[in-house]
mmCIF file of the N, C-alpha and C atoms, coordinates in Angstrom:
data_MODEL
# 
_entry.id   MODEL 
# 
loop_
_atom_site.group_PDB 
_atom_site.id 
_atom_site.type_symbol 
_atom_site.label_atom_id 
_atom_site.label_alt_id 
_atom_site.label_comp_id 
_atom_site.label_asym_id 
_atom_site.label_entity_id 
_atom_site.label_seq_id 
_atom_site.pdbx_PDB_ins_code 
_atom_site.Cartn_x 
_atom_site.Cartn_y 
_atom_site.Cartn_z 
_atom_site.occupancy 
_atom_site.B_iso_or_equiv 
_atom_site.pdbx_formal_charge 
_atom_site.auth_seq_id 
_atom_site.auth_comp_id 
_atom_site.auth_asym_id 
_atom_site.auth_atom_id 
_atom_site.pdbx_PDB_model_num 
ATOM 1   N N  . MET A 1 1  ? 86.747  114.444 76.061 1.00 0.00 ? 1  MET A N  1 
ATOM 2   C CA . MET A 1 1  ? 85.987  113.485 76.863 1.00 0.00 ? 1  MET A CA 1 
ATOM 3   C C  . MET A 1 1  ? 86.463  114.209 78.433 1.00 0.00 ? 1  MET A C  1 
ATOM 4   N N  . VAL A 1 2  ? 87.914  114.443 78.592 1.00 0.00 ? 2  VAL A N  1 
ATOM 5   C CA . VAL A 1 2  ? 87.945  114.686 79.872 1.00 0.00 ? 2  VAL A CA 1 
ATOM 6   C C  . VAL A 1 2  ? 87.252  116.143 80.249 1.00 0.00 ? 2  VAL A C  1 
ATOM 7   N N  . ASP A 1 3  ? 86.746  116.915 79.451 1.00 0.00 ? 3  ASP A N  1 
ATOM 8   C CA . ASP A 1 3  ? 86.185  118.406 79.768 1.00 0.00 ? 3  ASP A CA 1 
ATOM 9   C C  . ASP A 1 3  ? 84.712  117.676 80.370 1.00 0.00 ? 3  ASP A C  1 
ATOM 10  N N  . THR A 1 4  ? 83.802  116.723 79.776 1.00 0.00 ? 4  THR A N  1 
ATOM 11  C CA . THR A 1 4  ? 82.956  116.608 80.505 1.00 0.00 ? 4  THR A CA 1 
ATOM 12  C C  . THR A 1 4  ? 82.817  115.758 81.792 1.00 0.00 ? 4  THR A C  1 
ATOM 13  N N  . LEU A 1 5  ? 83.949  115.329 82.454 1.00 0.00 ? 5  LEU A N  1 
ATOM 14  C CA . LEU A 1 5  ? 84.037  114.606 83.634 1.00 0.00 ? 5  LEU A CA 1 
ATOM 15  C C  . LEU A 1 5  ? 83.656  115.840 84.735 1.00 0.00 ? 5  LEU A C  1 
ATOM 16  N N  . THR A 1 6  ? 83.037  115.049 85.552 1.00 0.00 ? 6  THR A N  1 
ATOM 17  C CA . THR A 1 6  ? 82.604  116.030 86.839 1.00 0.00 ? 6  THR A CA 1 
ATOM 18  C C  . THR A 1 6  ? 82.959  115.241 88.184 1.00 0.00 ? 6  THR A C  1 
ATOM 19  N N  . GLY A 1 7  ? 82.993  115.733 89.331 1.00 0.00 ? 7  GLY A N  1 
ATOM 20  C CA . GLY A 1 7  ? 83.171  114.740 90.529 1.00 0.00 ? 7  GLY A CA 1 
ATOM 21  C C  . GLY A 1 7  ? 84.685  114.789 90.906 1.00 0.00 ? 7  GLY A C  1 
ATOM 22  N N  . PRO A 1 8  ? 85.179  114.043 91.845 1.00 0.00 ? 8  PRO A N  1 
ATOM 23  C CA . PRO A 1 8  ? 86.373  113.918 92.447 1.00 0.00 ? 8  PRO A CA 1 
ATOM 24  C C  . PRO A 1 8  ? 87.509  113.585 91.480 1.00 0.00 ? 8  PRO A C  1 
ATOM 25  N N  . LEU A 1 9  ? 87.178  112.580 90.338 1.00 0.00 ? 9  LEU A N  1 
ATOM 26  C CA . LEU A 1 9  ? 88.252  112.409 89.306 1.00 0.00 ? 9  LEU A CA 1 
ATOM 27  C C  . LEU A 1 9  ? 88.387  113.354 88.315 1.00 0.00 ? 9  LEU A C  1 
ATOM 28  N N  . ALA A 1 10 ? 87.704  114.648 88.231 1.00 0.00 ? 10 ALA A N  1 
ATOM 29  C CA . ALA A 1 10 ? 87.840  115.441 87.076 1.00 0.00 ? 10 ALA A CA 1 
ATOM 30  C C  . ALA A 1 10 ? 89.174  115.982 87.239 1.00 0.00 ? 10 ALA A C  1 
ATOM 31  N N  . PRO A 1 11 ? 89.468  116.754 88.295 1.00 0.00 ? 11 PRO A N  1 
ATOM 32  C CA . PRO A 1 11 ? 90.865  117.358 88.168 1.00 0.00 ? 11 PRO A CA 1 
ATOM 33  C C  . PRO A 1 11 ? 92.287  116.423 87.923 1.00 0.00 ? 11 PRO A C  1 
ATOM 34  N N  . TYR A 1 12 ? 91.936  115.155 88.520 1.00 0.00 ? 12 TYR A N  1 
ATOM 35  C CA . TYR A 1 12 ? 92.782  114.078 88.350 1.00 0.00 ? 12 TYR A CA 1 
ATOM 36  C C  . TYR A 1 12 ? 93.196  113.979 86.679 1.00 0.00 ? 12 TYR A C  1 
ATOM 37  N N  . ALA A 1 13 ? 92.092  113.805 86.049 1.00 0.00 ? 13 ALA A N  1 
ATOM 38  C CA . ALA A 1 13 ? 92.002  113.284 84.727 1.00 0.00 ? 13 ALA A CA 1 
ATOM 39  C C  . ALA A 1 13 ? 92.460  114.371 84.062 1.00 0.00 ? 13 ALA A C  1 
ATOM 40  N N  . ARG A 1 14 ? 92.177  115.740 84.109 1.00 0.00 ? 14 ARG A N  1 
ATOM 41  C CA . ARG A 1 14 ? 92.823  117.065 83.566 1.00 0.00 ? 14 ARG A CA 1 
ATOM 42  C C  . ARG A 1 14 ? 94.098  117.125 83.542 1.00 0.00 ? 14 ARG A C  1 
ATOM 43  N N  . ARG A 1 15 ? 94.767  117.047 85.071 1.00 0.00 ? 15 ARG A N  1 
ATOM 44  C CA . ARG A 1 15 ? 96.310  117.352 85.440 1.00 0.00 ? 15 ARG A CA 1 
ATOM 45  C C  . ARG A 1 15 ? 96.903  116.057 84.543 1.00 0.00 ? 15 ARG A C  1 
ATOM 46  N N  . GLY A 1 16 ? 96.424  114.839 84.489 1.00 0.00 ? 16 GLY A N  1 
ATOM 47  C CA . GLY A 1 16 ? 96.774  113.860 83.672 1.00 0.00 ? 16 GLY A CA 1 
ATOM 48  C C  . GLY A 1 16 ? 96.791  114.154 82.208 1.00 0.00 ? 16 GLY A C  1 
ATOM 49  N N  . ALA A 1 17 ? 96.099  114.368 81.815 1.00 0.00 ? 17 ALA A N  1 
ATOM 50  C CA . ALA A 1 17 ? 95.897  114.912 80.451 1.00 0.00 ? 17 ALA A CA 1 
ATOM 51  C C  . ALA A 1 17 ? 97.077  115.902 79.996 1.00 0.00 ? 17 ALA A C  1 
ATOM 52  N N  . ARG A 1 18 ? 97.104  117.045 80.685 1.00 0.00 ? 18 ARG A N  1 
ATOM 53  C CA . ARG A 1 18 ? 98.109  117.888 80.611 1.00 0.00 ? 18 ARG A CA 1 
ATOM 54  C C  . ARG A 1 18 ? 99.333  117.574 80.605 1.00 0.00 ? 18 ARG A C  1 
ATOM 55  N N  . LYS A 1 19 ? 99.700  116.839 81.836 1.00 0.00 ? 19 LYS A N  1 
ATOM 56  C CA . LYS A 1 19 ? 101.001 116.241 81.778 1.00 0.00 ? 19 LYS A CA 1 
ATOM 57  C C  . LYS A 1 19 ? 101.548 115.268 80.756 1.00 0.00 ? 19 LYS A C  1 
ATOM 58  N N  . GLY A 1 20 ? 100.712 113.987 80.487 1.00 0.00 ? 20 GLY A N  1 
ATOM 59  C CA . GLY A 1 20 ? 100.834 113.576 79.284 1.00 0.00 ? 20 GLY A CA 1 
ATOM 60  C C  . GLY A 1 20 ? 101.851 112.485 79.529 1.00 0.00 ? 20 GLY A C  1 
ATOM 61  N N  . THR A 1 21 ? 102.235 112.003 80.744 1.00 0.00 ? 21 THR A N  1 
ATOM 62  C CA . THR A 1 21 ? 103.026 110.901 81.086 1.00 0.00 ? 21 THR A CA 1 
ATOM 63  C C  . THR A 1 21 ? 102.306 109.782 81.797 1.00 0.00 ? 21 THR A C  1 
ATOM 64  N N  . PRO A 1 22 ? 102.516 108.761 81.450 1.00 0.00 ? 22 PRO A N  1 
ATOM 65  C CA . PRO A 1 22 ? 101.791 107.647 82.031 1.00 0.00 ? 22 PRO A CA 1 
ATOM 66  C C  . PRO A 1 22 ? 101.898 107.717 83.634 1.00 0.00 ? 22 PRO A C  1 
ATOM 67  N N  . SER A 1 23 ? 100.557 107.242 84.318 1.00 0.00 ? 23 SER A N  1 
ATOM 68  C CA . SER A 1 23 ? 100.618 107.519 85.668 1.00 0.00 ? 23 SER A CA 1 
ATOM 69  C C  . SER A 1 23 ? 99.779  106.109 86.078 1.00 0.00 ? 23 SER A C  1 
ATOM 70  N N  . GLU A 1 24 ? 99.632  105.499 87.358 1.00 0.00 ? 24 GLU A N  1 
ATOM 71  C CA . GLU A 1 24 ? 99.095  104.849 88.007 1.00 0.00 ? 24 GLU A CA 1 
ATOM 72  C C  . GLU A 1 24 ? 97.686  105.497 88.637 1.00 0.00 ? 24 GLU A C  1 
ATOM 73  N N  . MET A 1 25 ? 96.495  104.976 88.692 1.00 0.00 ? 25 MET A N  1 
ATOM 74  C CA . MET A 1 25 ? 95.292  105.507 89.349 1.00 0.00 ? 25 MET A CA 1 
ATOM 75  C C  . MET A 1 25 ? 95.620  104.990 91.026 1.00 0.00 ? 25 MET A C  1 
ATOM 76  N N  . SER A 1 26 ? 95.315  105.655 91.854 1.00 0.00 ? 26 SER A N  1 
ATOM 77  C CA . SER A 1 26 ? 95.490  105.517 93.077 1.00 0.00 ? 26 SER A CA 1 
ATOM 78  C C  . SER A 1 26 ? 94.663  104.558 93.557 1.00 0.00 ? 26 SER A C  1 
ATOM 79  N N  . PRO A 1 27 ? 94.770  103.360 94.630 1.00 0.00 ? 27 PRO A N  1 
ATOM 80  C CA . PRO A 1 27 ? 94.219  102.331 95.098 1.00 0.00 ? 27 PRO A CA 1 
ATOM 81  C C  . PRO A 1 27 ? 92.738  102.512 95.245 1.00 0.00 ? 27 PRO A C  1 
ATOM 82  N N  . LEU A 1 28 ? 92.730  104.004 95.862 1.00 0.00 ? 28 LEU A N  1 
ATOM 83  C CA . LEU A 1 28 ? 91.576  104.430 96.724 1.00 0.00 ? 28 LEU A CA 1 
ATOM 84  C C  . LEU A 1 28 ? 90.560  104.838 95.497 1.00 0.00 ? 28 LEU A C  1 
ATOM 85  N N  . ALA A 1 29 ? 90.813  105.737 94.388 1.00 0.00 ? 29 ALA A N  1 
ATOM 86  C CA . ALA A 1 29 ? 90.391  105.925 93.234 1.00 0.00 ? 29 ALA A CA 1 
ATOM 87  C C  . ALA A 1 29 ? 89.704  104.595 92.446 1.00 0.00 ? 29 ALA A C  1 
ATOM 88  N N  . ALA A 1 30 ? 90.701  103.812 92.175 1.00 0.00 ? 30 ALA A N  1 
ATOM 89  C CA . ALA A 1 30 ? 90.361  102.703 91.636 1.00 0.00 ? 30 ALA A CA 1 
ATOM 90  C C  . ALA A 1 30 ? 89.265  101.760 92.014 1.00 0.00 ? 30 ALA A C  1 
ATOM 91  N N  . ARG A 1 31 ? 89.363  101.686 93.459 1.00 0.00 ? 31 ARG A N  1 
ATOM 92  C CA . ARG A 1 31 ? 88.338  101.107 94.319 1.00 0.00 ? 31 ARG A CA 1 
ATOM 93  C C  . ARG A 1 31 ? 87.202  101.945 94.243 1.00 0.00 ? 31 ARG A C  1 
ATOM 94  N N  . LEU A 1 32 ? 86.927  103.422 94.357 1.00 0.00 ? 32 LEU A N  1 
ATOM 95  C CA . LEU A 1 32 ? 85.764  103.771 94.107 1.00 0.00 ? 32 LEU A CA 1 
ATOM 96  C C  . LEU A 1 32 ? 84.954  104.031 92.987 1.00 0.00 ? 32 LEU A C  1 
ATOM 97  N N  . VAL A 1 33 ? 85.818  103.954 91.588 1.00 0.00 ? 33 VAL A N  1 
ATOM 98  C CA . VAL A 1 33 ? 85.392  104.269 90.419 1.00 0.00 ? 33 VAL A CA 1 
ATOM 99  C C  . VAL A 1 33 ? 85.369  103.012 89.414 1.00 0.00 ? 33 VAL A C  1 
ATOM 100 N N  . LEU A 1 34 ? 86.407  101.933 89.685 1.00 0.00 ? 34 LEU A N  1 
ATOM 101 C CA . LEU A 1 34 ? 86.212  100.964 88.969 1.00 0.00 ? 34 LEU A CA 1 
ATOM 102 C C  . LEU A 1 34 ? 85.737  99.707  89.235 1.00 0.00 ? 34 LEU A C  1 
ATOM 103 N N  . LEU A 1 35 ? 86.068  99.636  90.751 1.00 0.00 ? 35 LEU A N  1 
ATOM 104 C CA . LEU A 1 35 ? 86.027  98.268  91.210 1.00 0.00 ? 35 LEU A CA 1 
ATOM 105 C C  . LEU A 1 35 ? 84.691  98.054  92.390 1.00 0.00 ? 35 LEU A C  1 
ATOM 106 N N  . ASP A 1 36 ? 83.757  99.312  92.365 1.00 0.00 ? 36 ASP A N  1 
ATOM 107 C CA . ASP A 1 36 ? 82.761  99.149  93.028 1.00 0.00 ? 36 ASP A CA 1 
ATOM 108 C C  . ASP A 1 36 ? 81.797  98.315  93.064 1.00 0.00 ? 36 ASP A C  1 
ATOM 109 N N  . GLY A 1 37 ? 81.383  97.509  93.760 1.00 0.00 ? 37 GLY A N  1 
ATOM 110 C CA . GLY A 1 37 ? 80.289  96.524  93.767 1.00 0.00 ? 37 GLY A CA 1 
ATOM 111 C C  . GLY A 1 37 ? 80.736  95.044  93.300 1.00 0.00 ? 37 GLY A C  1 
ATOM 112 N N  . MET A 1 38 ? 82.306  95.169  93.259 1.00 0.00 ? 38 MET A N  1 
ATOM 113 C CA . MET A 1 38 ? 82.777  93.785  92.619 1.00 0.00 ? 38 MET A CA 1 
ATOM 114 C C  . MET A 1 38 ? 82.910  92.975  94.339 1.00 0.00 ? 38 MET A C  1 
ATOM 115 N N  . PRO A 1 39 ? 82.875  91.758  94.171 1.00 0.00 ? 39 PRO A N  1 
ATOM 116 C CA . PRO A 1 39 ? 83.207  90.931  95.388 1.00 0.00 ? 39 PRO A CA 1 
ATOM 117 C C  . PRO A 1 39 ? 84.746  91.244  95.578 1.00 0.00 ? 39 PRO A C  1 
ATOM 118 N N  . ARG A 1 40 ? 85.195  90.751  97.066 1.00 0.00 ? 40 ARG A N  1 
ATOM 119 C CA . ARG A 1 40 ? 86.407  91.178  97.347 1.00 0.00 ? 40 ARG A CA 1 
ATOM 120 C C  . ARG A 1 40 ? 87.364  90.477  96.509 1.00 0.00 ? 40 ARG A C  1 
ATOM 121 N N  . ASP A 1 41 ? 87.463  89.163  96.306 1.00 0.00 ? 41 ASP A N  1 
ATOM 122 C CA . ASP A 1 41 ? 88.305  88.474  95.473 1.00 0.00 ? 41 ASP A CA 1 
ATOM 123 C C  . ASP A 1 41 ? 88.614  88.956  93.941 1.00 0.00 ? 41 ASP A C  1 
ATOM 124 N N  . ARG A 1 42 ? 87.305  89.346  93.519 1.00 0.00 ? 42 ARG A N  1 
ATOM 125 C CA . ARG A 1 42 ? 87.417  89.807  91.990 1.00 0.00 ? 42 ARG A CA 1 
ATOM 126 C C  . ARG A 1 42 ? 88.431  91.278  92.093 1.00 0.00 ? 42 ARG A C  1 
ATOM 127 N N  . ARG A 1 43 ? 88.014  92.046  93.035 1.00 0.00 ? 43 ARG A N  1 
ATOM 128 C CA . ARG A 1 43 ? 88.737  93.631  93.515 1.00 0.00 ? 43 ARG A CA 1 
ATOM 129 C C  . ARG A 1 43 ? 90.038  93.036  93.519 1.00 0.00 ? 43 ARG A C  1 
ATOM 130 N N  . GLN A 1 44 ? 90.527  92.298  94.096 1.00 0.00 ? 44 GLN A N  1 
ATOM 131 C CA . GLN A 1 44 ? 91.901  91.948  94.673 1.00 0.00 ? 44 GLN A CA 1 
ATOM 132 C C  . GLN A 1 44 ? 92.448  91.494  93.144 1.00 0.00 ? 44 GLN A C  1 
ATOM 133 N N  . PHE A 1 45 ? 91.937  90.620  92.251 1.00 0.00 ? 45 PHE A N  1 
ATOM 134 C CA . PHE A 1 45 ? 92.410  90.224  91.365 1.00 0.00 ? 45 PHE A CA 1 
ATOM 135 C C  . PHE A 1 45 ? 92.797  91.206  90.006 1.00 0.00 ? 45 PHE A C  1 
ATOM 136 N N  . VAL A 1 46 ? 91.304  92.118  89.665 1.00 0.00 ? 46 VAL A N  1 
ATOM 137 C CA . VAL A 1 46 ? 91.636  93.170  89.073 1.00 0.00 ? 46 VAL A CA 1 
ATOM 138 C C  . VAL A 1 46 ? 92.727  94.314  89.616 1.00 0.00 ? 46 VAL A C  1 
ATOM 139 N N  . ALA A 1 47 ? 92.834  94.674  90.632 1.00 0.00 ? 47 ALA A N  1 
ATOM 140 C CA . ALA A 1 47 ? 93.568  95.454  91.513 1.00 0.00 ? 47 ALA A CA 1 
ATOM 141 C C  . ALA A 1 47 ? 95.108  95.116  91.168 1.00 0.00 ? 47 ALA A C  1 
ATOM 142 N N  . GLY A 1 48 ? 95.342  94.135  91.425 1.00 0.00 ? 48 GLY A N  1 
ATOM 143 C CA . GLY A 1 48 ? 96.673  93.508  90.974 1.00 0.00 ? 48 GLY A CA 1 
ATOM 144 C C  . GLY A 1 48 ? 97.252  93.298  89.692 1.00 0.00 ? 48 GLY A C  1 
ATOM 145 N N  . ARG A 1 49 ? 96.261  93.790  88.793 1.00 0.00 ? 49 ARG A N  1 
ATOM 146 C CA . ARG A 1 49 ? 96.649  93.964  87.261 1.00 0.00 ? 49 ARG A CA 1 
ATOM 147 C C  . ARG A 1 49 ? 96.626  95.188  86.928 1.00 0.00 ? 49 ARG A C  1 
ATOM 148 N N  . MET A 1 50 ? 96.438  96.136  87.547 1.00 0.00 ? 50 MET A N  1 
ATOM 149 C CA . MET A 1 50 ? 96.288  97.320  87.068 1.00 0.00 ? 50 MET A CA 1 
ATOM 150 C C  . MET A 1 50 ? 98.028  98.046  86.598 1.00 0.00 ? 50 MET A C  1 
ATOM 151 N N  . CYS A 1 51 ? 98.071  98.948  85.687 1.00 0.00 ? 51 CYS A N  1 
ATOM 152 C CA . CYS A 1 51 ? 99.312  99.468  85.538 1.00 0.00 ? 51 CYS A CA 1 
ATOM 153 C C  . CYS A 1 51 ? 99.191  100.642 85.056 1.00 0.00 ? 51 CYS A C  1 
ATOM 154 N N  . ALA A 1 52 ? 100.227 101.423 84.738 1.00 0.00 ? 52 ALA A N  1 
ATOM 155 C CA . ALA A 1 52 ? 100.222 102.952 84.447 1.00 0.00 ? 52 ALA A CA 1 
ATOM 156 C C  . ALA A 1 52 ? 99.876  102.875 83.012 1.00 0.00 ? 52 ALA A C  1 
ATOM 157 N N  . GLU A 1 53 ? 99.083  103.879 82.737 1.00 0.00 ? 53 GLU A N  1 
ATOM 158 C CA . GLU A 1 53 ? 98.780  104.294 81.353 1.00 0.00 ? 53 GLU A CA 1 
ATOM 159 C C  . GLU A 1 53 ? 98.665  105.605 81.147 1.00 0.00 ? 53 GLU A C  1 
ATOM 160 N N  . SER A 1 54 ? 98.705  106.237 79.565 1.00 0.00 ? 54 SER A N  1 
ATOM 161 C CA . SER A 1 54 ? 98.841  107.524 79.667 1.00 0.00 ? 54 SER A CA 1 
ATOM 162 C C  . SER A 1 54 ? 97.210  107.942 79.768 1.00 0.00 ? 54 SER A C  1 
ATOM 163 N N  . ALA A 1 55 ? 97.038  109.209 80.446 1.00 0.00 ? 55 ALA A N  1 
ATOM 164 C CA . ALA A 1 55 ? 95.919  109.777 80.576 1.00 0.00 ? 55 ALA A CA 1 
ATOM 165 C C  . ALA A 1 55 ? 95.457  110.935 79.772 1.00 0.00 ? 55 ALA A C  1 
ATOM 166 N N  . ARG A 1 56 ? 96.492  110.622 78.364 1.00 0.00 ? 56 ARG A N  1 
ATOM 167 C CA . ARG A 1 56 ? 96.315  111.678 77.213 1.00 0.00 ? 56 ARG A CA 1 
ATOM 168 C C  . ARG A 1 56 ? 95.458  110.771 76.140 1.00 0.00 ? 56 ARG A C  1 
ATOM 169 N N  . ILE A 1 57 ? 95.198  109.606 76.348 1.00 0.00 ? 57 ILE A N  1 
ATOM 170 C CA . ILE A 1 57 ? 94.060  108.885 75.559 1.00 0.00 ? 57 ILE A CA 1 
ATOM 171 C C  . ILE A 1 57 ? 92.875  109.522 75.393 1.00 0.00 ? 57 ILE A C  1 
ATOM 172 N N  . PRO A 1 58 ? 91.959  110.165 76.421 1.00 0.00 ? 58 PRO A N  1 
ATOM 173 C CA . PRO A 1 58 ? 90.713  110.423 76.207 1.00 0.00 ? 58 PRO A CA 1 
ATOM 174 C C  . PRO A 1 58 ? 90.810  112.031 75.347 1.00 0.00 ? 58 PRO A C  1 
ATOM 175 N N  . VAL A 1 59 ? 92.065  112.459 75.531 1.00 0.00 ? 59 VAL A N  1 
ATOM 176 C CA . VAL A 1 59 ? 92.073  113.842 74.566 1.00 0.00 ? 59 VAL A CA 1 
ATOM 177 C C  . VAL A 1 59 ? 92.549  113.833 73.164 1.00 0.00 ? 59 VAL A C  1 
ATOM 178 N N  . GLU A 1 60 ? 93.195  112.411 73.002 1.00 0.00 ? 60 GLU A N  1 
ATOM 179 C CA . GLU A 1 60 ? 93.700  112.366 71.624 1.00 0.00 ? 60 GLU A CA 1 
ATOM 180 C C  . GLU A 1 60 ? 92.411  112.658 70.357 1.00 0.00 ? 60 GLU A C  1 
ATOM 181 N N  . ILE A 1 61 ? 92.804  113.177 69.092 1.00 0.00 ? 61 ILE A N  1 
ATOM 182 C CA . ILE A 1 61 ? 92.111  113.299 68.173 1.00 0.00 ? 61 ILE A CA 1 
ATOM 183 C C  . ILE A 1 61 ? 92.474  112.139 67.300 1.00 0.00 ? 61 ILE A C  1 
ATOM 184 N N  . VAL A 1 62 ? 91.225  111.468 67.096 1.00 0.00 ? 62 VAL A N  1 
ATOM 185 C CA . VAL A 1 62 ? 91.328  109.955 66.247 1.00 0.00 ? 62 VAL A CA 1 
ATOM 186 C C  . VAL A 1 62 ? 90.342  110.189 64.874 1.00 0.00 ? 62 VAL A C  1 
ATOM 187 N N  . SER A 1 63 ? 90.668  109.349 63.796 1.00 0.00 ? 63 SER A N  1 
ATOM 188 C CA . SER A 1 63 ? 89.741  109.461 62.907 1.00 0.00 ? 63 SER A CA 1 
ATOM 189 C C  . SER A 1 63 ? 89.463  108.089 62.436 1.00 0.00 ? 63 SER A C  1 
ATOM 190 N N  . ARG A 1 64 ? 88.247  107.475 62.181 1.00 0.00 ? 64 ARG A N  1 
ATOM 191 C CA . ARG A 1 64 ? 87.828  106.215 61.778 1.00 0.00 ? 64 ARG A CA 1 
ATOM 192 C C  . ARG A 1 64 ? 87.548  106.441 60.321 1.00 0.00 ? 64 ARG A C  1 
ATOM 193 N N  . ARG A 1 65 ? 88.122  107.123 59.743 1.00 0.00 ? 65 ARG A N  1 
ATOM 194 C CA . ARG A 1 65 ? 87.826  107.341 58.133 1.00 0.00 ? 65 ARG A CA 1 
ATOM 195 C C  . ARG A 1 65 ? 88.542  106.014 57.453 1.00 0.00 ? 65 ARG A C  1 
ATOM 196 N N  . ASP A 1 66 ? 89.758  105.863 57.810 1.00 0.00 ? 66 ASP A N  1 
ATOM 197 C CA . ASP A 1 66 ? 90.241  104.506 57.078 1.00 0.00 ? 66 ASP A CA 1 
ATOM 198 C C  . ASP A 1 66 ? 89.995  103.223 57.802 1.00 0.00 ? 66 ASP A C  1 
ATOM 199 N N  . MET A 1 67 ? 89.341  103.120 58.925 1.00 0.00 ? 67 MET A N  1 
ATOM 200 C CA . MET A 1 67 ? 89.018  101.853 59.288 1.00 0.00 ? 67 MET A CA 1 
ATOM 201 C C  . MET A 1 67 ? 88.195  100.782 58.609 1.00 0.00 ? 67 MET A C  1 
ATOM 202 N N  . PRO A 1 68 ? 88.654  99.603  58.509 1.00 0.00 ? 68 PRO A N  1 
ATOM 203 C CA . PRO A 1 68 ? 87.979  98.512  57.298 1.00 0.00 ? 68 PRO A CA 1 
ATOM 204 C C  . PRO A 1 68 ? 86.455  98.344  58.027 1.00 0.00 ? 68 PRO A C  1 
ATOM 205 N N  . GLY A 1 69 ? 85.654  98.334  57.099 1.00 0.00 ? 69 GLY A N  1 
ATOM 206 C CA . GLY A 1 69 ? 84.390  97.991  57.284 1.00 0.00 ? 69 GLY A CA 1 
ATOM 207 C C  . GLY A 1 69 ? 84.148  96.366  58.084 1.00 0.00 ? 69 GLY A C  1 
ATOM 208 N N  . GLU A 1 70 ? 85.118  95.696  58.376 1.00 0.00 ? 70 GLU A N  1 
ATOM 209 C CA . GLU A 1 70 ? 84.766  94.341  58.889 1.00 0.00 ? 70 GLU A CA 1 
ATOM 210 C C  . GLU A 1 70 ? 85.197  94.598  60.350 1.00 0.00 ? 70 GLU A C  1 
ATOM 211 N N  . VAL A 1 71 ? 85.618  95.611  60.967 1.00 0.00 ? 71 VAL A N  1 
ATOM 212 C CA . VAL A 1 71 ? 86.187  95.900  62.409 1.00 0.00 ? 71 VAL A CA 1 
ATOM 213 C C  . VAL A 1 71 ? 84.803  96.254  62.931 1.00 0.00 ? 71 VAL A C  1 
ATOM 214 N N  . PRO A 1 72 ? 84.359  95.499  63.898 1.00 0.00 ? 72 PRO A N  1 
ATOM 215 C CA . PRO A 1 72 ? 83.102  95.834  64.774 1.00 0.00 ? 72 PRO A CA 1 
ATOM 216 C C  . PRO A 1 72 ? 82.816  97.143  65.497 1.00 0.00 ? 72 PRO A C  1 
ATOM 217 N N  . ARG A 1 73 ? 81.883  97.652  65.619 1.00 0.00 ? 73 ARG A N  1 
ATOM 218 C CA . ARG A 1 73 ? 81.891  98.793  66.076 1.00 0.00 ? 73 ARG A CA 1 
ATOM 219 C C  . ARG A 1 73 ? 80.602  98.759  67.059 1.00 0.00 ? 73 ARG A C  1 
ATOM 220 N N  . THR A 1 74 ? 80.932  99.586  68.115 1.00 0.00 ? 74 THR A N  1 
ATOM 221 C CA . THR A 1 74 ? 79.465  99.662  69.196 1.00 0.00 ? 74 THR A CA 1 
ATOM 222 C C  . THR A 1 74 ? 79.271  101.060 69.453 1.00 0.00 ? 74 THR A C  1 
ATOM 223 N N  . TRP A 1 75 ? 78.126  101.606 69.651 1.00 0.00 ? 75 TRP A N  1 
ATOM 224 C CA . TRP A 1 75 ? 77.909  102.874 70.006 1.00 0.00 ? 75 TRP A CA 1 
ATOM 225 C C  . TRP A 1 75 ? 77.116  102.844 71.330 1.00 0.00 ? 75 TRP A C  1 
ATOM 226 N N  . ILE A 1 76 ? 77.562  104.040 72.426 1.00 0.00 ? 76 ILE A N  1 
ATOM 227 C CA . ILE A 1 76 ? 76.570  103.812 73.517 1.00 0.00 ? 76 ILE A CA 1 
ATOM 228 C C  . ILE A 1 76 ? 75.839  105.193 73.526 1.00 0.00 ? 76 ILE A C  1 
ATOM 229 N N  . ARG A 1 77 ? 74.672  105.522 73.496 1.00 0.00 ? 77 ARG A N  1 
ATOM 230 C CA . ARG A 1 77 ? 74.205  106.853 73.412 1.00 0.00 ? 77 ARG A CA 1 
ATOM 231 C C  . ARG A 1 77 ? 73.570  106.993 74.812 1.00 0.00 ? 77 ARG A C  1 
ATOM 232 N N  . ASP A 1 78 ? 74.161  108.215 75.389 1.00 0.00 ? 78 ASP A N  1 
ATOM 233 C CA . ASP A 1 78 ? 73.497  108.920 76.803 1.00 0.00 ? 78 ASP A CA 1 
ATOM 234 C C  . ASP A 1 78 ? 72.216  109.643 76.310 1.00 0.00 ? 78 ASP A C  1 
ATOM 235 N N  . HIS A 1 79 ? 71.322  108.991 77.086 1.00 0.00 ? 79 HIS A N  1 
ATOM 236 C CA . HIS A 1 79 ? 69.947  109.880 76.955 1.00 0.00 ? 79 HIS A CA 1 
ATOM 237 C C  . HIS A 1 79 ? 69.804  110.882 78.405 1.00 0.00 ? 79 HIS A C  1 
ATOM 238 N N  . ALA A 1 80 ? 70.983  111.129 78.707 1.00 0.00 ? 80 ALA A N  1 
ATOM 239 C CA . ALA A 1 80 ? 70.719  112.063 79.854 1.00 0.00 ? 80 ALA A CA 1 
ATOM 240 C C  . ALA A 1 80 ? 70.712  113.600 79.301 1.00 0.00 ? 80 ALA A C  1 
# 
């Protein structure tokens, strides 16, 4: 997933995936990428609850082979 990113956050995501340690997204990046278009009170609510997380998650190899059938699944297909 990280290899498909473009734009200003691409280098940030790649560096984080290589580094492998949890880090917080900068407030500016969060506002531009995650909180764009939200009313001010909602942005403040969400921004106040952000925390460090591993940037390695998008590069981890996973298998759903043994996932129980009753676990709901959703796929989003990009037609780009």
